[in-house]
C-alpha positions as CSV (number, residue, x, y, z in Angstrom):
1,M,-27.4,72.5,-45.7
2,L,-28.8,69.0,-46.4
3,D,-32.3,67.8,-44.9
4,R,-30.8,64.3,-45.0
5,I,-28.7,61.9,-47.0
6,A,-30.2,60.7,-49.8
7,G,-29.9,57.2,-51.4
8,K,-28.2,54.2,-50.4
9,K,-25.7,54.6,-47.7
10,V,-23.3,53.2,-45.0
11,V,-22.7,55.1,-41.5
12,G,-19.4,54.6,-39.5
13,F,-15.8,54.8,-40.1
14,K,-15.3,50.4,-40.2
15,Q,-18.3,50.1,-43.0
16,S,-17.2,53.3,-44.9
17,L,-13.7,52.5,-45.6
18,K,-14.5,49.1,-46.0
19,A,-17.3,50.5,-49.0
20,I,-14.8,53.0,-50.2
21,K,-11.9,50.4,-50.9
22,T,-14.0,47.6,-52.3
23,G,-15.3,50.7,-54.9
24,G,-18.8,51.9,-55.5
25,V,-19.0,55.1,-53.3
26,N,-19.7,58.2,-54.8
27,T,-19.5,60.6,-52.0
28,V,-17.8,60.8,-48.6
29,Y,-19.2,62.8,-45.4
30,I,-16.6,63.5,-42.7
31,A,-18.1,64.7,-39.2
32,K,-15.3,68.1,-38.5
33,D,-15.0,67.1,-35.0
34,A,-14.5,63.6,-35.5
35,D,-11.5,61.6,-34.2
36,L,-8.3,62.7,-36.0
37,K,-6.9,59.2,-36.7
38,I,-10.7,58.8,-38.1
39,Y,-10.7,62.0,-40.2
40,D,-7.5,61.7,-41.9
41,Q,-7.7,57.6,-42.3
42,I,-11.2,58.5,-44.4
43,K,-10.0,61.5,-46.2
44,S,-6.9,59.7,-47.6
45,A,-8.8,56.8,-48.7
46,A,-10.9,58.8,-50.4
47,E,-8.7,61.2,-52.0
48,E,-6.5,58.3,-53.3
49,N,-10.0,57.2,-55.0
50,S,-10.7,60.3,-55.6
51,L,-14.1,60.6,-54.5
52,E,-16.1,64.0,-53.3
53,I,-15.7,64.4,-50.3
54,I,-18.3,66.6,-47.9
55,L,-17.3,67.9,-44.3
56,I,-20.1,68.2,-41.8
57,D,-19.4,70.2,-38.8
58,T,-20.5,67.7,-36.1
59,M,-21.0,64.0,-35.4
60,K,-24.4,65.0,-34.5
61,D,-25.5,67.0,-37.4
62,L,-24.4,63.8,-39.6
63,G,-26.0,61.5,-37.9
64,K,-29.4,63.4,-38.2
65,L,-28.6,63.5,-41.9
66,C,-28.4,59.8,-41.7
67,G,-31.5,59.5,-40.1
68,I,-30.1,57.7,-37.0
69,D,-30.5,59.2,-33.8
70,V,-26.6,58.8,-32.2
71,G,-23.6,60.7,-33.5
72,A,-21.9,59.4,-36.8
73,A,-18.2,60.2,-37.6
74,T,-18.2,59.5,-41.7
75,A,-20.7,58.0,-43.9
76,V,-20.1,57.3,-47.5
77,T,-23.6,56.9,-50.3
78,I,-22.7,54.5,-52.5
79,D,-24.0,52.9,-55.7
80,E,-27.5,51.0,-55.8
């Protein structure tokens, strides 16, 4: 498993969805325990844009990977 998500990233549902829609996203990270509505919207947007999706076990784990002290439902890496 990853220790940290490298590179420039955006954390959180609204910011991740916006980044996916505007382009420049490389990889999408989704917590498996995220709210189903959030999970489905991000997954659908990522698939529409043919983006790599990586599932992380918990929101707490995803938050740690992003270097924050709280859980995160979604995150994306973006072009620098």
